[in-house]
N, C-alpha and C positions, 0 to 999 in steps of 0.2 A: 551755724548762720544765721546774720543778723534777720531780725526779725521786723518787713515793713510791707509795702503795700503788694510788692513784688515776691518776696517772699512766706505772705502767708499762705497757711491752707485753706483757708475758709474764704471763698469770693468777697464773705462779707467786710472784711479788712483788707481784703487784695483789689482784683479787679474794680469792688461796688463801694469801697470803704469811703466815698462821700454823699453816698446815698444813703448809707447805714450811720455815720458818727454822730447824727447826734442824737442817737440814744446811747452812747458811751459813758455819758455824766449819769445813765440810769443803770444800766446792765454790763459795766464792763468789772471786773475784778476788784478798782480802783475805786467805783459807785458802791458797791458793795459792801465792802468795808466802809465808807463813809457813811453810807445809811446807819449799817450799826453804831459805831461811833452815833450818830445823830440821835439813834433810839435810847443807846447807856445814858447819856449827859441828860437828855430829856427826863429820861425816869429818874435819875438821882436827882435833877430839881425837883419833880415832881413829890419825891420824899422829904425834902426840905421844905415845903410847902404843904404840908401835912401839921407841923411838923414830926417826923419821927424823932423818938427819944435819940437824942444823941448829937442830932442836926439842930438841934432849937436854935443855937447861936449862929444858924450860919447866914455871911452877911448877904441879901439882896444884891449887893454892889457886885458881887462875884458872877454875877448870871453873865454878865456880856463876857465875862471872861470866856464862863464857860462853854456855850453857844459857841464862841469863835474857836473855838477847837475845833467843832467840824464842816462851821461855814467858812474858815482858813484852810482848810483844810487840804494837806500840797501831794502830791507824789512820792519828796522826800518822804512826810507821815506815813503813808500805804506802805512805803520800802522799810521801814519802822516795823511797821505790825507785820511784814512778812516775815523781817531778821527774826521776831521773838517767838513767828510761827515755828520755824525749824526749828526753834528748842521745847516751845508745848508742844505740837504736833496735835496742831489743835486751834481755826481760825479764828474762833469767837472769845476763848480764851489769851488770847496775843491780844485780841482787842481788848480787854480788862487790864491787861497789865500794862498795854500804852497808854491807857487814859490814867495810869495809877501814877507813871511816870510824869505825866502833863500835872496830875494835881500837885504833885510833889512841887513841879517847877510854879506851881501856881501859891505854894505855902499851906493846900489843903491837905498836908501830909493827915490829922486826924480825925478825915472822914473819909480817905480814900478808900475803907475797908465795904463803904456802901455802895460802891461803885457795885452794880450786877449781883445785888441785897435780892437774895432768896430764890433767884430766874435760874432756869436753863439755857441752855441755848437757843432752841425754838421759842423759846419768849423775845429773842433780839431777832432769829431769822423771819418766824412770823408773821413781826411785824413791820420790817426793813425789807423785805420783798413785797408786800403788797404797797407798801405805801411807795417805793419806787416803780410800780407798776403805774399806780393812781397817779402819780405825777406824768411819767410818760406820757399815758394818754390822753394826759389831760394838755400837756403843754407840746408834746411832739403828732403825736398818732392823727388827733381828734380834730385837730386843725388842719392838718392836711388831706384827711376824710372828707371832713365838711367844705375846703377848698373845691372838691372832685364833685362833689354833690352840687355845689354855686355854680360852675362851670356846665354840669349836664341842665340843670335845671334853667339855664341863661339859653342855651342850644333848641331847651323843649320849647323855649317861648320866640326864638328866632325862627326855628323849622314850623311852626304850630299851623303856619298854614301851605305845609307845603304838601299836597298827595302823594303818595307811592304803594307802589302794588304790593300786599303782604303776601308771605307764603307762610303755609302751614306742609308740614311733610315734606319742606322743600319747592312746594308746588305751588305756580299761581294761585292766590287765594282774596277775596273780599277786599279792597282799594283800605288803607289803613291812612292815617299821617306820622309825616318823618317825626316831628314834634312830641306825637304824642304818645309814641315810641320809644324815647327816647325818656320819657317820663314815666314809665314804667319804672322804670330803674329807678329815676327819683323814689318815687312811692319803695320800694322794696328797700332803697339805702338809708332811706328815712327814719322806714320801722325797724332796722336791725341797730341807726345810731337811736334811739330812743332806748331797746334794750339794751343798749352796751351802756348807757349812761343810766340805767334802773338798777343792774346788778351791786352789790354793796360789795365793797374792798373789806373782806372779812381779816383779823386776826383774831393771832392766840396770843393769851397774856393770860399763863394761872402757873405759873412752876414747874417743878419736874413732871407732874403729871396732870397739869392742869387745877391740882386741889388746893392750891397757894397751901403747901404742908409746910416748908420752909415759914411763909412770912407767917402763919397762922400761930405756931409754936413757939418764934418770938414774942409775935407782937398780937397780943388776943383778943385785945381788945378794938384792936383796928378792922374796919370793916374793909377788908379787903376786896370783895368783889366790887361795892361803889365807886373805891379807888382805883383799880382797873379799869373798869368802865368807864369813869371819867379821864384816866390816862389815854388810854386808845381812842376814843370816840370825841373826844375834844381836843386834847392836846395834838395826838397824831392825826385826826382825820379822817378814822380809819372805822372798821365796827368791828366790837370784839365781840365773836360767843362766845358763849357761857360755857359749853359742857364742850371739854376737849380733852382727847387724850394728851401726851407728851408736846403733838405737833396737832395745828391746823387742820381740818379737815377738808378741807380745799374745795367743797363744792361748789363757792362762790367763784373759785379761781378758774376751775372746769367750764362753767357757767359763761366768762367772759372771755376762755379758748371757745367755747361752742358759738358763739356771738360773731366773734371774730373770723370763723371759718368761714361762717354764713356770706358773713360781708364778702372777704373772698370767693366763695361758691358765686356771690351774683356777679359780681366784678369780672370772673373769669368767663361766666355768660356774656356779660357784655360787652369783653375784650375780644372775643369770638364772634359774636354776632357786626360789630364792627369791620372788624378782619374780611367776612363776608360781603359786606356792603363792600370795602373798598375792590377786593377781588370783580366785583360787577361795576367796579367805577361809579358806582353811587358817590362815592368821596373819590375826592382824589389830595393830594400829599405837597402840603410846601417843602420848596425846593432847598435845602442845607447848601449853600456855596461851600465845592470841596469834599460833600459827602458821596460817599460810595457806595450803591444798593447792592452788588454785585463786583465778584472779583474777574468774571468772567463775560454777564451780559450790562455794558456800558448804558442801560436803555431805565434799568431797573431803579424804582425807588418801592421797598420794600418797608410794609406795615410792623417794623424790626421793636415800635416801643409797645405796638398792643402786644405782639410775640415775647418782650420780655416781661411784661408784667402778667401773662397768665402761667409763665416758669413760674415769676417766683411766688405770686398765691398759690400757686400747689406746692409748691416745696412748702413752705409754712402750715399751709394746710393737714401737711404731712405731721407736722411737729406739734399741730394745736390739737391733731384729733391724738397723738399720745401722752402729750401733756393731760390732755382732758381726760381720759381712759384709765391715767397711771397714776395721777394724783391724790386722788381720791381712795386709793384701797393702801393700805397700807396693815405688816400685821403686828396684831396684838394692839398694847398702846402708841408704838413706833418701829419703824425699824428705818434705813438709812437711804432709804433705794429715793424718795424725794428731795434730799441732798442735792444729789447729782445731777438731777433731774431738774430744779429749780432755777440752780446757776442755766439753764438752756432757756428759758423765758424768754430773754432779748433777743436770739434767732432769731424765731419767728417772725414775732415784732419787725426784724430788721428786714425780713425781706420782705414782708408786708408794705413797710415805709419804700422799700424799693422798688416795690412795684406800683404804688400811689405814684411814686417821680413817674416813672415810666407812663403809665397811666398818663399823666398829666401833661410829659410832650407831645405824647400823640392825639390826644386831644387839640391840642394848640396847636398842631399841622391839618386839621382837618379843612378840605375846601369843600362845600357842597355843589356834586356836579346835576345840575339841573337836569340838561338836556338827556344826558342819559337814562333819570329817574321818570324824567315824562315820555322817553321812548318807550319804558319798559312797560307804562302803562297803555301805551299806544298797541304796543304788539300782543297786547294779553284783552283785547276785548272780550274774552269767552267769561271772562269773572261776574261781567252783567246779566250773566243769568240768572244767578238769585234775584238780583232785585226785580227783573223782569218777571219770572214764575212768582213769585211773591207776590208783587201788584195782580196777575192775573188772578192767584187763589182768593183774592179778597172783590176780585170782578162774578168767581162764581165761572173761571175759563175749563174748560173742563181737563183733569191730567194735566197740570201747567211744567211740572215738574218731569214727568216724563218727556214734556215737547222737546221742553231746554235740554235735557239729554242727550234725545234725539239730536241735537242741532251743534252741540258744543262736546261729545266726545266724540271726535272722530280725529283724523292726522290732519285737518285738512286747517288750514289756517283762519280761524275768528277773527273778521273785522271788523273795522263802523258799518262797511257793505253790506258785511255776509249778516250782521242784528239790526240794520235796518231793512232787508227783505226779508226779513222775520218776521217784525214788525208790523210790514207791507201788510202781508198775507194772513194775520190774525182774521180771527173773528171777533172783534169786539166792535167799541163804539170808536169815531175819530179823536174825541177828547178822553180814552186810554189810551189809544195811538200816541197822541201827543204826548201824554205825560212820560211814555215808555220812551220817545225819542229825545229827552232833556237826559236819560240817563247815560251817565257815560265812568270811564273807568276812574277817571280825574273827579268827579264830583259822588261820584257813588263812596263817602268816606265815612256814612255814618253823622254820629254828634261830634259838637266840638266840645271834647273833653278839657281842654287846657282852661283851665281857671285863672 
């Protein structure tokens, strides 16, 4: 069966292909091969800059031709690597042989044996993978995530003057402000974004078991640690781990996945809250011409974007959890379990991106329903009981909490009239009564915390 969006097993490459497609250039098989080629080429170029004995006469004019190998890397090139791999049964060795063919075509036959000099496969994989993740996050994920934060911040400011009934344990509670409740999520997400940006993109680069054995035995006069640090940190823009086995220990990679998981958890929390507000009619949704909410009930406008976001964030988190738990564990100096697992890091990122896209669509459809919000406040005058008993405490009124408890914890509706009658019968000064009469569910919202 031909592979296309209708025959793909994964919805990432099927139904949701458009949402996850921006990540294909970073995490597809094609992308992995291209990143490997890039690291190999840049490593060779770095060797010529030492210059490594045997590469003293390498012409700087050839650098542009070398970099064109990965800058212009094509599907035909990737297919050639896969063809070579059928013989080698080794994906990184296939890249090395592919590059030797390219060197031959460029007239660099005499220097072709310096390709992959002294390296093991993981020196390439453990630089290519963090490089692809770094660029995917910076180019695709973070801008989309920052756009979500920006939208929420705009809503927070726009709704900063909208009083709203709070609910704790699902019950009416002291009123709050809609904008402030949105800004709670802005603050949480900004904190996670800061943490995400702070986690280094660590890379392993040190030969077969991390000790530069081959490098040192061939050229002991060269400071290979300094060379590797400069190559990984300056040329590739990563952070070289100094002491490793054959593989990167992946602790920082796990930290990145943990942060991404927390971001999704916060966004699930937000999506569920908005879903609830829609069900309470605090929000209505813009209607799109021709769109159907239910196959049976014509009236329905379902909060599908928030539901879709929640589902995709959940799937992503399950995968992030496995990646963060599994990758830092390896038997002795290396086992192969990291290899197959690393190939999947684009999958949770794709689900995260699909979730962000769904959330963005949902946020764009929200229409605030002030009448429902105001009516909910008016229907819950009991919540001013906290305010009244607190003022009564200040003026030394006996047992104010108990008095308000007796008033409000009944099955009878507490209305503005009920509260007014209670205040009128209090044994306090008229000034205190007047102060209490000014308290309403709509103005008992505390301090304006939105700056």
